[in-house]
Chimera marker file (.cmm) of the C-alpha trace (Angstrom):
<marker_set name="trace">
<marker id="1" x="-106.945" y="-89.219" z="-40.713" r="1" g="1" b="0" radius="0.5"/>
<marker id="2" x="-109.813" y="-87.367" z="-41.670" r="1" g="1" b="0" radius="0.5"/>
<marker id="3" x="-110.541" y="-83.371" z="-40.072" r="1" g="1" b="0" radius="0.5"/>
<marker id="4" x="-113.284" y="-85.042" z="-37.814" r="1" g="1" b="0" radius="0.5"/>
<marker id="5" x="-110.519" y="-86.934" z="-36.089" r="1" g="1" b="0" radius="0.5"/>
<marker id="6" x="-108.608" y="-84.014" z="-34.360" r="1" g="1" b="0" radius="0.5"/>
<marker id="7" x="-111.997" y="-82.669" z="-33.076" r="1" g="1" b="0" radius="0.5"/>
<marker id="8" x="-113.203" y="-82.400" z="-29.408" r="1" g="1" b="0" radius="0.5"/>
<marker id="9" x="-116.372" y="-83.147" z="-29.456" r="1" g="1" b="0" radius="0.5"/>
<marker id="10" x="-119.125" y="-81.012" z="-27.252" r="1" g="1" b="0" radius="0.5"/>
<marker id="11" x="-119.165" y="-82.784" z="-23.856" r="1" g="1" b="0" radius="0.5"/>
<marker id="12" x="-115.407" y="-83.391" z="-23.934" r="1" g="1" b="0" radius="0.5"/>
<marker id="13" x="-115.026" y="-79.456" z="-24.004" r="1" g="1" b="0" radius="0.5"/>
<marker id="14" x="-117.553" y="-78.970" z="-21.195" r="1" g="1" b="0" radius="0.5"/>
<marker id="15" x="-115.798" y="-81.477" z="-19.373" r="1" g="1" b="0" radius="0.5"/>
<marker id="16" x="-112.078" y="-79.367" z="-20.090" r="1" g="1" b="0" radius="0.5"/>
<marker id="17" x="-114.258" y="-76.307" z="-18.906" r="1" g="1" b="0" radius="0.5"/>
<marker id="18" x="-115.765" y="-77.768" z="-15.685" r="1" g="1" b="0" radius="0.5"/>
<marker id="19" x="-112.437" y="-78.926" z="-14.356" r="1" g="1" b="0" radius="0.5"/>
<marker id="20" x="-110.611" y="-76.054" z="-15.327" r="1" g="1" b="0" radius="0.5"/>
<marker id="21" x="-108.271" y="-77.508" z="-17.759" r="1" g="1" b="0" radius="0.5"/>
<marker id="22" x="-109.869" y="-76.105" z="-21.127" r="1" g="1" b="0" radius="0.5"/>
<marker id="23" x="-106.554" y="-73.042" z="-21.563" r="1" g="1" b="0" radius="0.5"/>
<marker id="24" x="-104.305" y="-76.786" z="-21.582" r="1" g="1" b="0" radius="0.5"/>
<marker id="25" x="-106.718" y="-78.486" z="-24.062" r="1" g="1" b="0" radius="0.5"/>
<marker id="26" x="-106.893" y="-75.247" z="-26.343" r="1" g="1" b="0" radius="0.5"/>
<marker id="27" x="-102.847" y="-75.405" z="-26.295" r="1" g="1" b="0" radius="0.5"/>
<marker id="28" x="-102.600" y="-79.298" z="-26.887" r="1" g="1" b="0" radius="0.5"/>
<marker id="29" x="-105.702" y="-78.980" z="-29.819" r="1" g="1" b="0" radius="0.5"/>
<marker id="30" x="-103.340" y="-76.090" z="-31.633" r="1" g="1" b="0" radius="0.5"/>
<marker id="31" x="-101.130" y="-77.966" z="-32.125" r="1" g="1" b="0" radius="0.5"/>
<marker id="32" x="-102.419" y="-80.582" z="-32.616" r="1" g="1" b="0" radius="0.5"/>
<marker id="33" x="-103.800" y="-79.257" z="-35.720" r="1" g="1" b="0" radius="0.5"/>
<marker id="34" x="-100.938" y="-77.442" z="-36.944" r="1" g="1" b="0" radius="0.5"/>
<marker id="35" x="-99.311" y="-80.770" z="-36.911" r="1" g="1" b="0" radius="0.5"/>
<marker id="36" x="-102.316" y="-82.041" z="-38.333" r="1" g="1" b="0" radius="0.5"/>
<marker id="37" x="-101.922" y="-79.265" z="-40.950" r="1" g="1" b="0" radius="0.5"/>
<marker id="38" x="-98.689" y="-79.749" z="-41.985" r="1" g="1" b="0" radius="0.5"/>
<marker id="39" x="-99.005" y="-83.394" z="-42.330" r="1" g="1" b="0" radius="0.5"/>
<marker id="40" x="-101.960" y="-82.305" z="-45.193" r="1" g="1" b="0" radius="0.5"/>
<marker id="41" x="-99.485" y="-80.092" z="-47.076" r="1" g="1" b="0" radius="0.5"/>
<marker id="42" x="-97.353" y="-82.738" z="-47.444" r="1" g="1" b="0" radius="0.5"/>
<marker id="43" x="-98.856" y="-85.599" z="-48.492" r="1" g="1" b="0" radius="0.5"/>
<marker id="44" x="-100.397" y="-83.314" z="-51.117" r="1" g="1" b="0" radius="0.5"/>
<marker id="45" x="-96.701" y="-82.758" z="-51.769" r="1" g="1" b="0" radius="0.5"/>
<marker id="46" x="-95.282" y="-85.518" z="-51.387" r="1" g="1" b="0" radius="0.5"/>
<marker id="47" x="-97.986" y="-86.021" z="-54.661" r="1" g="1" b="0" radius="0.5"/>
<marker id="48" x="-97.772" y="-83.638" z="-56.141" r="1" g="1" b="0" radius="0.5"/>
<marker id="49" x="-94.150" y="-85.556" z="-57.117" r="1" g="1" b="0" radius="0.5"/>
<marker id="50" x="-95.045" y="-88.387" z="-57.657" r="1" g="1" b="0" radius="0.5"/>
<marker id="51" x="-95.094" y="-89.383" z="-62.372" r="1" g="1" b="0" radius="0.5"/>
<marker id="52" x="-98.697" y="-89.835" z="-63.088" r="1" g="1" b="0" radius="0.5"/>
<marker id="53" x="-98.708" y="-93.987" z="-64.092" r="1" g="1" b="0" radius="0.5"/>
<marker id="54" x="-101.205" y="-92.823" z="-67.113" r="1" g="1" b="0" radius="0.5"/>
<marker id="55" x="-97.952" y="-90.680" z="-68.903" r="1" g="1" b="0" radius="0.5"/>
<marker id="56" x="-97.729" y="-91.276" z="-72.482" r="1" g="1" b="0" radius="0.5"/>
<marker id="57" x="-94.524" y="-92.801" z="-73.746" r="1" g="1" b="0" radius="0.5"/>
<marker id="58" x="-91.921" y="-90.744" z="-72.453" r="1" g="1" b="0" radius="0.5"/>
<marker id="59" x="-93.122" y="-87.773" z="-71.663" r="1" g="1" b="0" radius="0.5"/>
<marker id="60" x="-93.271" y="-88.149" z="-67.637" r="1" g="1" b="0" radius="0.5"/>
<marker id="61" x="-96.386" y="-86.017" z="-66.833" r="1" g="1" b="0" radius="0.5"/>
<marker id="62" x="-96.739" y="-84.650" z="-63.365" r="1" g="1" b="0" radius="0.5"/>
<marker id="63" x="-100.318" y="-85.677" z="-61.668" r="1" g="1" b="0" radius="0.5"/>
<marker id="64" x="-100.781" y="-82.358" z="-60.638" r="1" g="1" b="0" radius="0.5"/>
<marker id="65" x="-101.259" y="-81.749" z="-63.875" r="1" g="1" b="0" radius="0.5"/>
<marker id="66" x="-103.513" y="-85.541" z="-65.196" r="1" g="1" b="0" radius="0.5"/>
<marker id="67" x="-107.111" y="-83.984" z="-64.676" r="1" g="1" b="0" radius="0.5"/>
<marker id="68" x="-107.846" y="-88.079" z="-64.454" r="1" g="1" b="0" radius="0.5"/>
<marker id="69" x="-105.644" y="-88.421" z="-61.269" r="1" g="1" b="0" radius="0.5"/>
<marker id="70" x="-106.645" y="-85.077" z="-59.718" r="1" g="1" b="0" radius="0.5"/>
<marker id="71" x="-110.080" y="-85.800" z="-59.622" r="1" g="1" b="0" radius="0.5"/>
<marker id="72" x="-109.244" y="-89.318" z="-58.381" r="1" g="1" b="0" radius="0.5"/>
<marker id="73" x="-107.274" y="-88.085" z="-56.174" r="1" g="1" b="0" radius="0.5"/>
<marker id="74" x="-109.502" y="-85.371" z="-54.771" r="1" g="1" b="0" radius="0.5"/>
<marker id="75" x="-112.841" y="-88.140" z="-54.444" r="1" g="1" b="0" radius="0.5"/>
<marker id="76" x="-110.052" y="-89.757" z="-52.263" r="1" g="1" b="0" radius="0.5"/>
<marker id="77" x="-109.603" y="-87.064" z="-50.672" r="1" g="1" b="0" radius="0.5"/>
<marker id="78" x="-113.271" y="-86.347" z="-49.900" r="1" g="1" b="0" radius="0.5"/>
<marker id="79" x="-113.115" y="-82.662" z="-51.720" r="1" g="1" b="0" radius="0.5"/>
<marker id="80" x="-114.970" y="-84.294" z="-54.674" r="1" g="1" b="0" radius="0.5"/>
<link id1="1" id2="2" r="1" g="1" b="0" radius="0.2"/>
<link id1="2" id2="3" r="1" g="1" b="0" radius="0.2"/>
<link id1="3" id2="4" r="1" g="1" b="0" radius="0.2"/>
<link id1="4" id2="5" r="1" g="1" b="0" radius="0.2"/>
<link id1="5" id2="6" r="1" g="1" b="0" radius="0.2"/>
<link id1="6" id2="7" r="1" g="1" b="0" radius="0.2"/>
<link id1="7" id2="8" r="1" g="1" b="0" radius="0.2"/>
<link id1="8" id2="9" r="1" g="1" b="0" radius="0.2"/>
<link id1="9" id2="10" r="1" g="1" b="0" radius="0.2"/>
<link id1="10" id2="11" r="1" g="1" b="0" radius="0.2"/>
<link id1="11" id2="12" r="1" g="1" b="0" radius="0.2"/>
<link id1="12" id2="13" r="1" g="1" b="0" radius="0.2"/>
<link id1="13" id2="14" r="1" g="1" b="0" radius="0.2"/>
<link id1="14" id2="15" r="1" g="1" b="0" radius="0.2"/>
<link id1="15" id2="16" r="1" g="1" b="0" radius="0.2"/>
<link id1="16" id2="17" r="1" g="1" b="0" radius="0.2"/>
<link id1="17" id2="18" r="1" g="1" b="0" radius="0.2"/>
<link id1="18" id2="19" r="1" g="1" b="0" radius="0.2"/>
<link id1="19" id2="20" r="1" g="1" b="0" radius="0.2"/>
<link id1="20" id2="21" r="1" g="1" b="0" radius="0.2"/>
<link id1="21" id2="22" r="1" g="1" b="0" radius="0.2"/>
<link id1="22" id2="23" r="1" g="1" b="0" radius="0.2"/>
<link id1="23" id2="24" r="1" g="1" b="0" radius="0.2"/>
<link id1="24" id2="25" r="1" g="1" b="0" radius="0.2"/>
<link id1="25" id2="26" r="1" g="1" b="0" radius="0.2"/>
<link id1="26" id2="27" r="1" g="1" b="0" radius="0.2"/>
<link id1="27" id2="28" r="1" g="1" b="0" radius="0.2"/>
<link id1="28" id2="29" r="1" g="1" b="0" radius="0.2"/>
<link id1="29" id2="30" r="1" g="1" b="0" radius="0.2"/>
<link id1="30" id2="31" r="1" g="1" b="0" radius="0.2"/>
<link id1="31" id2="32" r="1" g="1" b="0" radius="0.2"/>
<link id1="32" id2="33" r="1" g="1" b="0" radius="0.2"/>
<link id1="33" id2="34" r="1" g="1" b="0" radius="0.2"/>
<link id1="34" id2="35" r="1" g="1" b="0" radius="0.2"/>
<link id1="35" id2="36" r="1" g="1" b="0" radius="0.2"/>
<link id1="36" id2="37" r="1" g="1" b="0" radius="0.2"/>
<link id1="37" id2="38" r="1" g="1" b="0" radius="0.2"/>
<link id1="38" id2="39" r="1" g="1" b="0" radius="0.2"/>
<link id1="39" id2="40" r="1" g="1" b="0" radius="0.2"/>
<link id1="40" id2="41" r="1" g="1" b="0" radius="0.2"/>
<link id1="41" id2="42" r="1" g="1" b="0" radius="0.2"/>
<link id1="42" id2="43" r="1" g="1" b="0" radius="0.2"/>
<link id1="43" id2="44" r="1" g="1" b="0" radius="0.2"/>
<link id1="44" id2="45" r="1" g="1" b="0" radius="0.2"/>
<link id1="45" id2="46" r="1" g="1" b="0" radius="0.2"/>
<link id1="46" id2="47" r="1" g="1" b="0" radius="0.2"/>
<link id1="47" id2="48" r="1" g="1" b="0" radius="0.2"/>
<link id1="48" id2="49" r="1" g="1" b="0" radius="0.2"/>
<link id1="49" id2="50" r="1" g="1" b="0" radius="0.2"/>
<link id1="50" id2="51" r="1" g="1" b="0" radius="0.2"/>
<link id1="51" id2="52" r="1" g="1" b="0" radius="0.2"/>
<link id1="52" id2="53" r="1" g="1" b="0" radius="0.2"/>
<link id1="53" id2="54" r="1" g="1" b="0" radius="0.2"/>
<link id1="54" id2="55" r="1" g="1" b="0" radius="0.2"/>
<link id1="55" id2="56" r="1" g="1" b="0" radius="0.2"/>
<link id1="56" id2="57" r="1" g="1" b="0" radius="0.2"/>
<link id1="57" id2="58" r="1" g="1" b="0" radius="0.2"/>
<link id1="58" id2="59" r="1" g="1" b="0" radius="0.2"/>
<link id1="59" id2="60" r="1" g="1" b="0" radius="0.2"/>
<link id1="60" id2="61" r="1" g="1" b="0" radius="0.2"/>
<link id1="61" id2="62" r="1" g="1" b="0" radius="0.2"/>
<link id1="62" id2="63" r="1" g="1" b="0" radius="0.2"/>
<link id1="63" id2="64" r="1" g="1" b="0" radius="0.2"/>
<link id1="64" id2="65" r="1" g="1" b="0" radius="0.2"/>
<link id1="65" id2="66" r="1" g="1" b="0" radius="0.2"/>
<link id1="66" id2="67" r="1" g="1" b="0" radius="0.2"/>
<link id1="67" id2="68" r="1" g="1" b="0" radius="0.2"/>
<link id1="68" id2="69" r="1" g="1" b="0" radius="0.2"/>
<link id1="69" id2="70" r="1" g="1" b="0" radius="0.2"/>
<link id1="70" id2="71" r="1" g="1" b="0" radius="0.2"/>
<link id1="71" id2="72" r="1" g="1" b="0" radius="0.2"/>
<link id1="72" id2="73" r="1" g="1" b="0" radius="0.2"/>
<link id1="73" id2="74" r="1" g="1" b="0" radius="0.2"/>
<link id1="74" id2="75" r="1" g="1" b="0" radius="0.2"/>
<link id1="75" id2="76" r="1" g="1" b="0" radius="0.2"/>
<link id1="76" id2="77" r="1" g="1" b="0" radius="0.2"/>
<link id1="77" id2="78" r="1" g="1" b="0" radius="0.2"/>
<link id1="78" id2="79" r="1" g="1" b="0" radius="0.2"/>
<link id1="79" id2="80" r="1" g="1" b="0" radius="0.2"/>
</marker_set>
């Protein structure tokens, strides 16, 4: 899921305002943003717990300290 997937476009916001639903939609948007934020944090934490496929011998280094894995994950997340 991308950040844009959780945003309302300008037309939808204007319609909510006209229909008197803006407060209701803002509460929904706030709740959805909190859910999305927590899901994103969970994804990072779970990824960080995995062992790196680039381990040397029995070192069992973690992805969070492997530059190769870190750069690949940043690119996947669109943060490169």
